[in-house]
C-alpha positions in Angstrom: -48.2 29.6 -38.4 -45.3 30.2 -39.3 -43.2 27.1 -40.5 -40.7 25.5 -37.3 -37.8 23.6 -39.1 -35.2 22.4 -36.5 -31.9 21.8 -38.3 -29.9 18.6 -38.1 -27.8 17.7 -36.5 -25.0 16.0 -36.6 -23.2 13.4 -34.1 -19.1 13.7 -34.3 -16.4 10.9 -33.1 -14.7 13.7 -31.1 -15.2 13.2 -27.6 -15.4 15.8 -24.9 -13.3 14.8 -21.9 -11.9 15.5 -18.7 -8.2 15.3 -18.6 -6.6 12.4 -16.6 -3.2 9.5 -17.0 -3.6 6.3 -16.8 -2.2 4.5 -13.9 1.1 4.9 -12.9 1.5 2.3 -10.3 1.5 -0.5 -12.6 4.8 -1.0 -12.8 4.6 -2.6 -9.9 2.8 -5.2 -9.9 3.5 -8.4 -8.7 4.5 -11.6 -11.2 2.7 -15.0 -11.9 3.9 -16.4 -8.5 1.2 -14.3 -6.5 -1.3 -14.9 -8.9 -1.1 -18.7 -8.0 -0.9 -17.7 -4.4 -3.7 -15.9 -4.4 -6.3 -17.6 -6.2 -8.5 -19.0 -3.6 -7.9 -17.5 0.1 -8.6 -14.0 1.5 -5.1 -14.0 3.4 -2.2 -14.6 1.7 1.3 -16.4 3.6 4.4 -15.4 2.8 7.6 -17.6 3.8 10.6 -15.6 5.6 14.1 -17.7 6.0 17.0 -17.4 8.1 19.9 -19.2 8.2 23.0 -18.6 10.6 25.9 -17.3 8.8 29.5 -19.6 8.4 31.6 -21.0 11.9 35.7 -22.8 11.7 35.9 -25.6 10.4 37.8 -27.5 12.7 40.2 -30.9 12.2 38.8 -32.8 15.0 35.0 -31.3 14.8 34.2 -30.6 11.8 31.3 -28.2 11.2 29.6 -25.5 13.3 26.0 -26.6 13.8 23.9 -23.7 12.6 20.3 -23.0 12.3 17.6 -22.7 9.7 14.5 -20.0 10.9 11.1 -21.0 8.7 7.9 -18.6 9.4 5.4 -17.1 7.8 3.7 -13.1 7.5 0.3 -12.7 6.7 -1.0 -10.1 3.9 -5.1 -9.2 3.7 -6.3 -8.0 0.6 -7.9 -4.8 1.4 -9.1 -3.2 -1.0 -12.6 -3.9 -2.0 -14.8 -1.4 -4.3 -16.9 -1.1 -6.8 -19.2 0.2 -9.1 -22.5 0.0 -11.8 -23.8 2.8 -13.9 -27.1 2.6 -15.3 -28.7 4.7 -18.8 -32.1 3.9 -19.8 -32.2 2.8 -23.5 -34.2 5.9 -24.0 -31.1 8.4 -23.4 -28.9 6.2 -25.1 -31.2 6.2 -28.9 -31.9 9.4 -28.4 -28.5 10.6 -27.3 -27.3 8.9 -30.7 -24.1 7.4 -29.3 -24.6 3.7 -29.9 -21.5 3.2 -28.0 -21.8 5.3 -25.1 -21.3 2.6 -22.2 -18.1 1.1 -24.7 -16.7 5.2 -24.0 -18.1 5.6 -20.3 -16.0 2.0 -19.2 -13.2 3.5 -21.2 -13.5 6.5 -19.2 -14.5 5.2 -15.9 -11.3 3.1 -16.3 -9.4 6.5 -17.1 -10.9 9.0 -14.9 -11.7 6.9 -12.1 -9.8 3.7 -11.6 -6.6 4.3 -12.8 -6.4 7.3 -9.9 -7.7 6.0 -6.8 -5.8 2.5 -7.9 -2.2 5.0 -8.0 -3.4 6.8 -4.5 -4.0 3.6 -2.6 -1.3 2.1 -3.6 1.2 4.6 -2.8 -1.2 5.7 0.1 -1.0 2.1 2.0 3.5 1.7 0.6 3.8 5.2 2.8 1.1 4.2 6.0 3.0 0.4 6.4 4.9 0.5 9.8 8.4 0.4 9.4 8.3 2.5 5.9 11.2 4.9 6.3 8.9 8.4 5.7 10.6 12.1 6.3 9.7 15.3 6.3 11.3 17.3 3.7 9.9 20.8 2.9 11.0 20.8 -1.3 8.5 23.4 -2.1 10.7 26.0 -3.5 13.7 23.2 -4.1 16.6 23.7 -6.5 17.9 21.2 -8.6 20.8 20.4 -6.5 18.6 20.2 -3.3 16.9 17.4 -5.0 19.9 15.3 -6.3 21.6 15.6 -2.9 18.4 14.5 -1.2 17.9 11.5 -3.7 21.4 10.6 -3.5 21.7 10.8 0.2 18.4 8.2 -0.8 20.2 5.7 -2.9 23.1 5.6 -0.6 22.0 4.7 2.4 19.7 1.5 0.4 23.4 1.2 -1.2 25.1 0.5 1.8 21.9 -1.6 3.3 22.2 -3.9 0.5 19.1 -3.2 -1.4 19.1 -4.5 -5.1 19.9 -1.5 -7.7 18.4 -3.4 -10.8 14.7 -3.1 -9.5 14.7 0.9 -8.2 12.0 2.8 -9.1 11.9 6.4 -8.2 8.1 8.1 -8.4 8.3 11.8 -8.0 5.4 14.7 -8.7 6.1 16.2 -12.3 7.2 19.6 -10.2 9.9 18.0 -9.1 11.0 15.7 -11.5 10.7 19.2 -13.6 13.4 21.2 -11.8 15.5 18.4 -12.1 15.5 18.0 -16.0 15.2 21.5 -16.5 18.7 21.4 -14.5 20.2 19.1 -16.8 19.2 20.3 -19.7 21.1 23.9 -18.9 23.9 22.4 -17.1 24.9 19.4 -18.8 28.0 19.5 -17.7 27.0 19.2 -14.1 26.5 15.6 -12.6 23.4 14.2 -12.4 24.4 10.7 -12.6 22.2 10.0 -9.7 18.8 9.3 -11.3 20.8 6.5 -13.5 20.9 4.9 -10.1 16.9 4.1 -10.8 16.1 1.5 -13.2 13.1 4.0 -14.2 11.4 7.7 -13.0 7.5 7.8 -12.7 6.3 11.2 -12.3 2.3 11.2 -10.4 0.6 13.8 -10.3 -0.3 15.7 -6.7 -3.9 14.6 -6.4 -2.7 10.9 -6.4 0.5 11.0 -4.2 -0.6 11.3 -0.5 0.6 9.4 2.9 -2.4 8.6 3.9 -6.1 9.0 1.7 -9.6 8.0 2.6 -11.7 5.9 0.2 -15.2 7.4 -0.5 -18.4 5.0 0.6 -20.7 6.3 -2.4 -23.1 7.1 0.6 -24.6 10.4 -0.2 -23.1 11.0 -3.4 -19.8 11.0 -1.8 -17.4 8.8 -4.4 -14.3 8.0 -4.7 -11.2 9.2 -2.8 -10.1 11.8 -0.9 -6.4 13.2 0.9 -7.0 12.2 4.3 -8.3 14.8 6.9 -6.4 15.9 10.3 -9.1 14.7 13.0 -9.2 16.1 16.8 -10.3 15.2 19.8 -10.3 16.6 23.4 -7.1 15.7 25.4 -7.4 13.3 28.5 -4.5 14.3 29.8 -4.4 15.6 33.2 -0.7 17.3 33.3 1.3 18.6 29.7 3.5 15.9 27.8 6.6 16.9 26.7 6.9 17.4 23.2 3.0 17.0 22.5 0.9 19.5 20.3 -2.1 20.8 22.0 -4.5 22.9 20.0 -7.5 25.5 20.8 -10.1 24.8 18.9 -12.4 28.1 17.7 -15.7 26.8 15.5 -14.2 24.3 12.8 -10.4 26.1 12.9 -7.7 23.9 15.1 -4.8 26.0 16.4 -2.2 24.9 17.9 -0.9 26.3 20.6 2.7 27.6 21.2 5.1 26.1 23.4 5.5 29.3 25.4 1.8 29.8 26.0 0.9 26.6 27.5 -0.7 26.2 30.7 -1.9 23.4 32.6 -4.9 25.5 33.8 -6.2 25.5 30.6 -5.5 21.7 30.2 -8.9 20.8 29.6 -9.9 23.3 26.4 -7.2 21.6 24.6 -7.5 19.2 21.6 -5.1 16.7 20.4 -4.6 15.0 17.3 -6.5 11.8 16.9 -5.8 10.7 13.3 -3.4 11.9 11.8 -4.1 13.9 7.8 -2.4 12.8 4.8 0.6 14.6 3.4 1.6 15.4 -0.2 4.2 13.3 -1.0 7.4 15.0 -2.6 9.0 11.3 -4.2 9.1 7.9 -3.5 11.7 5.4 -3.9 11.2 1.7 -4.5 12.8 -1.5 -4.9 9.9 -3.4 -6.9 10.4 -6.9 -5.0 9.2 -5.2 -1.6 6.3 -5.1 -2.5 3.1 -7.0 -3.4 0.8 -5.8 -5.6 -2.2 -7.7 -6.7 -5.3 -7.5 -8.3 -7.2 -11.0 -7.1 -10.8 -10.4 -9.1 -11.6 -7.9 -11.9 -15.0 -7.7 -12.7 -16.3 -5.4 -15.6 -19.0 -6.3 -17.6 -22.4 -4.6 -19.8 -25.4 -5.5 -19.6 -28.7 -4.9 -22.3 -31.7 -4.0 -21.3 -33.2 -7.8 -22.3 -30.9 -8.9 -19.0 -32.2 -6.5 -16.0 -35.5 -7.6 -14.7 -36.8 -4.1 -13.7 -35.0 -1.5 -15.9 -35.2 -1.0 -19.3 -31.2 0.2 -19.6 -28.3 -0.5 -20.0 -26.1 -1.5 -17.0 -22.1 -1.2 -16.5 -20.6 -3.6 -13.3 -17.4 -2.8 -12.2 -15.4 -4.5 -9.2 -11.9 -4.7 -8.2 -10.4 -6.6 -5.2 -6.7 -6.4 -4.9 -4.2 -6.5 -2.6 -0.6 -3.6 -1.7 1.7 -4.5 1.3 5.1 -4.0 1.9 7.2 -7.0 2.5 8.6 -6.9 6.3 12.1 -7.7 5.1 12.2 -5.8 2.8 11.5 -2.5 4.4 15.1 -0.5 3.5 13.9 -0.7 0.2 11.2 1.8 0.5 11.8 5.4 1.0 9.0 8.1 1.2 9.4 12.0 1.0 7.1 13.6 2.3 5.9 17.7 2.8 6.0 19.1 5.6 2.3 20.6 5.2 
């Protein structure tokens, strides 16, 4: 019988990991007051106060009487996500990587938790009722177009008396690159509008949507995805001016041109049921306008000795959080969405 000699294998400390950025929305995290307020309840109450302005003082009557309005707005923790991961003890040992779960935990944070947390944050802000969101086709915009759009936003916020000290610009790397290249190539051309932001944060497009769906984990569907637009058969009996109707062919919905609309065909038309998510170009946020707080974060590794039914390691992670816009500070948020 011929000799059979298996060559020894050497394991390195190099990890072949997927490319992924850490969280980019952490700069919006709320401070210590939010920690105290969110300690016990599922809902938190934010006080709102308004007072009347000044009136004339007269020698005979004296002061005019004004009023104080004190009320509360309710915000609810809406982000409750979790996962547990198992690895058989023999798989870990035979894999030759003792710290497998340490690396797996870091990979979970970097490739799953951070991107989903960012996507949730930006979609919650963008979809808040009352937040200004404009559709703009900036796919082929040059730097001067982008700088003009940003100047319009900052000027509008200035006129609305939005604080300037903590305005943050979130923008895709592609659009920010257009501005940077212009600034380097044209040092004498003004880009002073960029000084109106306390910081500029690049957000990869795959985390930057106006609406997302958080997948439940059923049928091996995990994480999040850009919200797909859904349709339903219209219940209209007459054509509604300004409404877009669609025809269906297979799984494809095609908008009907205004000139082709026919009330006799209305029974075959569809309309949008749930609007889909849009790619975001940029977002301007004044930090104090946002509540962003993780009330409960649990992350733990269990050894095989701690599990009754499995001879495995287990990594358990849960995050319970909130991201919401304050009602009196809607002027502190602006969203530019793609037209596609």
